[in-house]
Phi, psi and omega in degrees: 000129179280140179261138177276150176277358181293135178064025179239129180288135176273157170247127186237157168250117184271131180237172184301323185243016180166196179217158178244134180280120178266321176229122183300148177183180182250357182203170169230168180251128179302130183293334183263318186257342184080005181289143177281129182241113175299142183303326180286352178251358183288118182234341188233131177200167176249122177292316182296318182269347183055050181231140174268154178227145185285335182207168177297320180297315179295320178299314180297318178298316181294318183286337178257009174069030180261000000 
């Protein structure tokens, strides 16, 4: 039986200019807010921390420790 990637969290490796899918899925979870981020909407992440963020504001808060 084939499994769908729908409603399944992906595991990614974040790089400076993109990311590589390690485990298929349709979304990731924001490291700061816990919000579900569809992969096609993922724009913000930390290469050093290997964490995704739901928005620029959340990314800035997380990276500056606020």
